[in-house]
PATORVO-968317 format. One record per residue (C-alpha): residue in one letter; y, x negated, z negated. Coordinates in steps of 0.5 Angstrom, whole numbers, padded with zeros to 4 digits, always signed. Example, Ala and Ser with C-alpha at 12.3 -4.5 7.8 and 13.67 -1.06 7.14 Angstrom:
# PATORVO-968317
A-0009-0025-0016/S-0002-0027-0014/
END
This chain:
# PATORVO-968317
M+0004-0076+0019/K+0000-0069+0019/I+0004-0063+0016/R+0002-0056+0015/Q+0004-0049+0016/P+0009-0047+0011/I+0006-0041+0007/V+0011-0035+0007/T+0009-0029+0003/V+0013-0023+0005/C+0014-0018-0002/G+0018-0013-0005/H+0018-0006-0007/V+0013+0000-0004/D+0017+0003+0002/H+0022-0002+0003/G+0019-0004+0009/K+0015-0011+0008/T+0010-0010+0013/S+0015-0007+0018/I+0019-0013+0018/L+0013-0017+0019/D+0010-0013+0025/C+0017-0014+0028/I+0016-0021+0027/R+0009-0022+0030/D+0010-0016+0035/S+0004-0012+0032/C+0003-0005+0029/V-0001-0006+0023/Q+0002-0001+0019/T+0000+0005+0023/G-0007+0003+0021/E-0006+0003+0014/A-0007+0009+0009/G+0000+0013+0008/G+0004+0007+0011/I+0003+0003+0005/T-0001-0004+0005/Q-0008-0003+0002/K-0010-0010+0002/I-0007-0018+0003/S-0007-0020+0010/F-0005-0026+0013/T-0002-0028+0020/S-0002-0035+0023/Y+0005-0036+0027/P+0005-0042+0032/T+0011-0045+0034/E+0011-0044+0041/Q+0011-0036+0040/L+0016-0037+0034/K+0021-0040+0040/A+0019-0035+0045/A+0020-0029+0040/C+0027-0032+0038/P+0031-0036+0042/L+0036-0037+0037/I+0032-0043+0034/E+0033-0047+0040/S+0041-0045+0041/S+0042-0046+0034/G+0040-0053+0035/I+0034-0053+0030/K+0028-0058+0032/L+0022-0055+0029/N+0017-0060+0027/I+0013-0055+0023/P+0006-0053+0027/G+0009-0045+0025/F+0008-0041+0019/L+0002-0037+0015/F+0005-0031+0013/I+0002-0027+0007/D+0003-0019+0007/T+0002-0017+0000/P+0002-0010-0003/G+0008-0008-0007/H+0006-0010-0014/A+0008-0017-0016/A+0001-0019-0018/F+0000-0020-0010/T+0006-0024-0010/N+0003-0029-0016/L-0002-0032-0011/R-0003-0039-0015/K-0005-0046-0014/R-0006-0052-0018/G+0001-0054-0020/G+0005-0047-0018/S+0006-0042-0013/L+0001-0042-0007/A+0007-0039-0003/D+0012-0045+0000/M+0017-0040+0001/A+0018-0032+0000/V+0022-0027+0004/L+0024-0021-0001/V+0025-0015+0002/I+0030-0010-0001/D+0032-0003+0002/I+0040-0004+0002/N+0041+0003+0001/E+0036+0003-0005/G+0037-0004-0008/I+0033-0007-0014/K+0027-0002-0016/P+0022-0004-0022/Q+0017-0007-0017/T+0023-0011-0014/A+0025-0013-0021/E+0017-0015-0022/V+0017-0020-0016/I+0024-0023-0018/Q+0021-0025-0025/I+0015-0028-0022/L+0019-0032-0016/K+0023-0034-0022/H+0017-0036-0026/N+0014-0040-0021/K+0020-0043-0018/T+0019-0040-0011/P+0024-0041-0006/F+0026-0035-0003/V+0031-0031+0002/I+0032-0024+0002/A+0032-0019+0008/L+0036-0013+0007/N+0033-0008+0011/K+0034-0001+0013/I+0042-0003+0015/D+0041+0002+0021/N+0040+0008+0015/I+0047+0007+0013/S+0051+0013+0016/G+0055+0011+0022/W+0052+0004+0023/R+0053+0002+0030/I+0047-0001+0033/P+0048-0007+0038/Q+0046-0006+0046/H+0042-0013+0046/S+0039-0017+0041/A+0037-0024+0041/I+0030-0023+0040/R+0025-0022+0046/G+0027-0019+0052/T+0035-0020+0053/P+0037-0020+0060/S+0040-0027+0061/S+0045-0024+0065/E+0048-0020+0059/K+0051-0023+0053/S+0047-0022+0047/I+0051-0019+0040/G+0049-0023+0034/L+0048-0020+0027/K+0055-0023+0024/E+0059-0020+0030/N+0056-0013+0030/I+0057-0013+0022/E+0065-0014+0024/L+0065-0009+0030/Q+0063-0004+0025/S+0068+0002+0024/Q+0072+0001+0017/N+0069+0006+0013/V+0062+0004+0015/K+0064-0004+0014/Q+0066-0001+0007/V+0059+0002+0005/F+0056-0004+0007/N+0060-0009+0003/E+0059-0004-0003/R+0052-0004-0002/Y+0050-0011-0001/M+0055-0013-0007/T+0052-0009-0012/I+0045-0012-0010/I+0049-0019-0011/G+0051-0017-0018/S+0044-0014-0020/L+0041-0021-0017/N+0046-0025-0022/S+0043-0021-0028/Y+0037-0025-0026/G+0040-0031-0026/F+0041-0032-0018/D+0047-0033-0014/A+0047-0030-0007/D+0051-0029-0001/L+0050-0027+0006/Y+0047-0032+0010/H+0053-0034+0014/N+0057-0035+0008/I+0053-0040+0005/K+0054-0048+0006/D+0049-0050+0000/F+0042-0047+0000/T+0040-0050-0006/K+0045-0047-0010/K+0045-0040-0007/I+0040-0034-0005/A+0041-0032+0003/L+0042-0025+0004/V+0040-0023+0011/P+0042-0016+0013/C+0036-0013+0018/S+0033-0007+0021/A+0025-0007+0022/K+0027-0001+0026/T+0032-0004+0031/K+0030-0011+0030/E+0037-0013+0029/G+0038-0019+0024/L+0030-0021+0025/P+0032-0027+0029/E+0037-0029+0024/L+0031-0028+0019/I+0026-0033+0023/M+0032-0038+0024/M+0033-0038+0016/L+0026-0039+0015/C+0025-0045+0020/G+0032-0048+0018/L+0030-0048+0011/S+0023-0050+0012/E+0025-0056+0016/K+0031-0058+0011/Y+0028-0057+0004/L+0020-0057+0005/S+0018-0063+0009/D+0015-0067+0004/K+0012-0061+0001/L+0008-0060+0007/K+0005-0067+0008/L-0003-0065+0009/G-0007-0068+0004/K-0014-0071+0005/D-0018-0066+0001/A-0019-0059+0003/K-0016-0054-0003/G-0016-0047-0002/I-0016-0040-0006/V-0021-0034-0005/L-0017-0028-0004/E-0022-0022-0003/I-0029-0021-0003/K-0031-0016+0003/K-0037-0013+0005/E-0039-0012+0012/K-0046-0009+0014/S-0049-0012+0007/I-0046-0019+0008/N-0041-0021+0003/Y-0035-0025+0006/L-0030-0029+0003/E-0023-0028+0005/A-0019-0034+0003/I-0013-0039+0004/L-0014-0046+0006/Y-0007-0049+0003/D-0009-0057+0004/G-0013-0061+0007/E-0019-0060+0013/L-0025-0056+0012/S-0032-0057+0016/K-0037-0052+0016/K-0042-0058+0014/D-0038-0059+0007/E-0041-0056+0001/I-0035-0053-0003/A-0034-0052-0011/I-0031-0045-0013/S-0029-0044-0020/D-0031-0038-0025/I-0027-0035-0030/K-0028-0041-0035/G-0027-0046-0030/D-0034-0048-0029/P-0036-0050-0022/I-0040-0046-0017/I-0043-0050-0012/T-0045-0047-0005/K-0045-0048+0002/I-0042-0045+0008/R-0046-0041+0013/V-0041-0038+0017/L-0034-0041+0018/E-0028-0037+0021/E-0021-0038+0022/I-0015-0033+0023/G-0013-0033+0030/P-0005-0033+0032/L-0001-0027+0031/C-0008-0022+0031/A-0013-0020+0025/K-0019-0023+0029/F-0023-0029+0026/S-0026-0034+0031/P-0032-0038+0029/K-0030-0046+0028/D-0033-0052+0026/N-0027-0055+0023/V-0020-0052+0020/Q-0014-0055+0018/A-0009-0052+0013/S-0005-0048+0012/T-0009-0043+0015/G-0013-0036+0013/L-0021-0036+0013/R-0027-0032+0013/M-0033-0035+0010/Q-0040-0033+0009/L-0043-0037+0004/I-0051-0039+0002/G-0053-0037-0005/P-0047-0039-0009/K-0050-0042-0016/R-0048-0045-0022/V-0048-0052-0023/S-0051-0052-0030/S-0056-0047-0029/G-0057-0046-0022/E-0057-0039-0023/K-0054-0034-0018/I-0047-0032-0019/D-0041-0027-0016/I-0035-0030-0014/L-0028-0027-0017/P-0022-0026-0013/G-0016-0031-0014/M-0021-0037-0016/P-0019-0044-0013/F-0024-0048-0009/V-0025-0055-0007/V-0030-0059-0003/Y-0035-0062-0007/K-0038-0069-0007/G-0042-0069-0013/D-0036-0071-0017/K-0038-0064-0022/E-0035-0067-0028/K-0028-0069-0025/I-0028-0062-0021/K-0030-0058-0028/K-0024-0062-0031/E-0019-0060-0026/F-0022-0053-0026/K-0021-0052-0033/K-0014-0054-0033/E-0012-0050-0028/I-0015-0044-0031/S-0013-0045-0038/E-0006-0046-0035/T-0007-0039-0032/I-0010-0035-0038/K-0006-0037-0044/T-0008-0032-0050/D-0006-0031-0057/K-0009-0031-0064/Q-0008-0024-0064/G-0007-0019-0059/I-0009-0013-0054/I-0015-0014-0049/V-0013-0015-0042/K-0017-0014-0035/A-0015-0015-0028/D-0018-0015-0021/S-0016-0022-0019/L-0014-0029-0022/G-0007-0028-0019/S-0006-0021-0022/L-0008-0023-0029/E-0003-0028-0029/A+0002-0024-0026/L+0000-0019-0032/L+0000-0024-0037/I+0007-0027-0035/L+0010-0020-0035/L+0007-0018-0042/K+0009-0024-0045/Q+0016-0022-0043/S+0015-0016-0046/N+0013-0019-0053/I+0006-0016-0052/P+0001-0021-0055/I-0006-0022-0051/V-0012-0024-0055/K-0017-0024-0049/A-0016-0024-0042/G-0021-0023-0036/I-0022-0021-0029/G-0027-0015-0027/N-0028-0008-0030/I-0027-0006-0037/N-0034-0007-0040/K-0038-0006-0046/T-0035-0013-0049/D-0028-0011-0048/I-0029-0004-0052/I-0033-0008-0058/S-0027-0013-0058/A-0022-0007-0058/K-0025-0004-0064/A-0025-0010-0068/N-0018-0010-0067/L-0018-0004-0071/D-0019-0008-0077/I-0014-0013-0076/N-0008-0009-0073/E-0009-0002-0070/L-0003-0004-0066/D-0007-0009-0062/A-0013-0004-0061/V-0012-0002-0054/I-0015-0005-0047/A-0010-0005-0041/G-0013-0005-0034/F-0010-0007-0028/N-0013-0005-0021/V-0020-0004-0025/D-0025+0001-0027/I-0029+0003-0033/D-0036+0001-0033/E-0041+0007-0035/E-0044+0003-0040/A-0037+0002-0043/K-0035+0009-0042/E-0041+0011-0047/I-0039+0007-0053/Q-0031+0008-0051/G-0030+0014-0057/N-0023+0014-0059/T-0022+0007-0056/K-0015+0007-0052/I-0015+0005-0045/L-0009+0004-0041/T-0011+0003-0033/E-0006+0003-0027/D-0005+0000-0020/V+0002-0002-0021/I+0004-0007-0026/Y+0011-0004-0028/K+0008+0003-0030/L+0002-0001-0034/I+0007-0004-0038/E+0011+0002-0039/N+0006+0006-0041/L+0003+0000-0046/T+0010-0001-0049/K+0011+0007-0050/F+0004+0007-0053/R+0005+0001-0058/E+0012+0004-0060/E+0009+0011-0062/K+0003+0007-0065/A+0008+0003-0069/K+0011+0009-0072/E+0005+0012-0073/I+0002+0006-0077/E+0009+0006-0081/K+0009+0013-0083/K+0002+0013-0085/R+0004+0007-0090/L+0010+0011-0092/M+0005+0017-0093/Q+0000+0013-0097/L+0006+0013-0103/T+0006+0020-0103/T+0007+0026-0098/I+0012+0031-0096/C+0010+0038-0097/K+0013+0045-0097/L+0008+0051-0099/K+0010+0058-0099/I+0006+0062-0105/L+0002+0068-0102/P+0002+0072-0109/Q-0003+0077-0105/Y-0008+0072-0105/V-0009+0070-0113/F-0017+0068-0114/R-0017+0066-0121/N-0011+0066-0126/T-0013+0060-0130/K-0018+0054-0131/P-0016+0052-0126/A-0011+0057-0122/I-0013+0058-0115/F-0009+0062-0111/G-0007+0062-0103/V-0001+0058-0100/K+0002+0057-0093/V+0004+0050-0091/E+0011+0051-0088/G+0012+0044-0087/G+0009+0037-0088/K+0002+0036-0090/L-0002+0038-0096/I-0007+0033-0099/Q-0011+0033-0105/N-0008+0030-0112/L-0001+0032-0109/N+0003+0033-0115/L+0007+0039-0114/I+0014+0042-0117/S+0017+0049-0116/N+0023+0051-0112/D+0027+0051-0119/N+0024+0044-0121/E+0019+0046-0126/E+0013+0041-0126/I+0007+0045-0123/G+0001+0040-0123/R-0004+0037-0119/V-0008+0040-0113/K-0015+0039-0115/N-0018+0042-0109/I-0016+0045-0102/Q-0021+0051-0099/S-0020+0053-0091/E-0024+0059-0089/N-0029+0058-0095/K-0030+0051-0094/G-0027+0045-0098/V-0022+0040-0094/Q-0019+0034-0095/E-0012+0036-0092/A-0008+0042-0089/T-0002+0041-0084/E+0004+0046-0082/G+0002+0053-0081/M-0005+0053-0084/E-0006+0058-0090/V-0011+0055-0095/A-0013+0056-0102/I-0011+0051-0107/S-0014+0050-0115/I-0009+0047-0120/P-0012+0045-0127/G-0008+0046-0133/S-0003+0052-0130/N-0003+0059-0131/F-0001+0063-0125/E+0001+0069-0128/R+0006+0065-0133/K+0008+0059-0129/I+0007+0061-0122/S+0008+0068-0120/D+0015+0068-0120/K+0016+0062-0116/T+0017+0063-0108/H+0015+0056-0106/L+0012+0049-0108/Y+0014+0042-0106/S+0011+0035-0107/N+0014+0032-0113/I+0017+0025-0111/T+0021+0020-0115/E+0028+0018-0113/K+0026+0011-0110/Q+0021+0015-0106/F+0026+0019-0103/K+0031+0013-0101/N+0025+0010-0098/F+0024+0016-0094/K+0031+0017-0092/K+0031+0010-0090/N+0025+0011-0085/K+0027+0018-0083/D+0026+0016-0076/L+0019+0017-0077/L+0020+0024-0080/S+0020+0030-0076/N+0026+0035-0076/N+0022+0040-0081/E+0020+0034-0085/I+0027+0031-0086/K+0029+0039-0088/I+0024+0039-0093/L+0026+0032-0096/Q+0033+0035-0096/E+0031+0041-0100/I+0027+0037-0105/A+0033+0032-0106/G+0037+0039-0108/I+0032+0041-0112/K+0031+0034-0116/K+0039+0033-0116/F+0038+0026-0112/S+0045+0023-0109/Q+0044+0024-0102/
END
């Protein structure tokens, strides 16, 4: 029976040291080449068993017999979208390493990752990184990873923790116990790896330092032990090749697909079917097939490759089965070997895509840069109770703007487009108008902004509905501006609060009915409304300014007691000034407050 390499994703919050830990494991220097030290793209590393044993003598000394051919590590950017690499029936990753800075604990992006891992039921261990940043931490002289002199006894992680001074140990205990408490709120029991007897019931915490390499041998040992004990059935190599497109890259006008083959064997001679966003197969042949080399970022040409592995492929004219038209391939899409069984493949693709993209009858419009990103976004939006009517991959386009505008007539709350890691097409910008578009390259920020927008919009809609019944308004009479005494009375006022609208029924500050506002003029032009601070002229038919208004100082909107109670019940929708005016009206009208 052939078994494949377990796929291990390394994930966590930005700057918590994911890539640094992976660099230590594979003894490379990828991070120094990244902009600002933050991983800009997904990368994968093949780590064969021979190198694992050479790098970590703890594997053999602990008695673990390795049957797995090694690991395929996936390094991901900080946001959870990339943690959510998916295949049919679950997560692409067999296991995950969640990196948490022991000194910072669980951050928003860490929380995202935990929610995605929980949703996908992905087994994971936690690397509690940066223990060397604990003030006074004693770094061991020798480590059980690479280059320990055989004549000198190496000091293990557990032993070194015990050797720390009492105050350092107290700080360490407080910080890891805080993280255990936080994990508990997400429904996970966790403990230090050496305290756990049943790894099916508790999440293992491995304290470590990417800087000093302390704890890294124990982390590798945990991955090896858990893979051998719990993943053996899951790692049986299937016959048919199955994979996921990660990225589309361009080099000297040639497009390459970077992909992961997660099952079966693939030949350069094979024809493959790749799904589009609707689940329809795109049929293509392989011009160039390359495989990632062990512990490096270089690809080598191959005639045949076996899962699990990282690939780079150049394809020959991808075409749609139904029409034969050429089509662009999207990141995150599944692919399989094509043997002429297009209906069967189409059915499987459609099921996979429909499982991923589940929408509601009403809701917002969502766009993301890949299928994995999109699904991660949909999961987190649904956890935030935000409905989605339409979801897609790629830039925000003209059709998305039209859909958002259509939502204005259905539900203003949903008239918004949320874009993760995408741009806005020029054609869409031309017709955008007042359409609300929110874009971010970190999911939790996007959801935060979207939640805030919806809360503010909901208040605005409710206030608009409230104000349709009547409007709160306070006007100061400007006696120096009397343009007509009667038929109708036309005079100047200053809006001291609320909003003045046509047909508003007014009372005076001594509760005398004055009449309805027929017209409003600002700078010799008729207007529909006037807001706080504006000075305008108003006309009131049936009122005589000199007899009825000249001795007054202020005018107010005339509201009923029922309307007053309704406003009072919804005072969270009113400004402080509007609440003050409402109280003044209640005093004038002698309503019970």
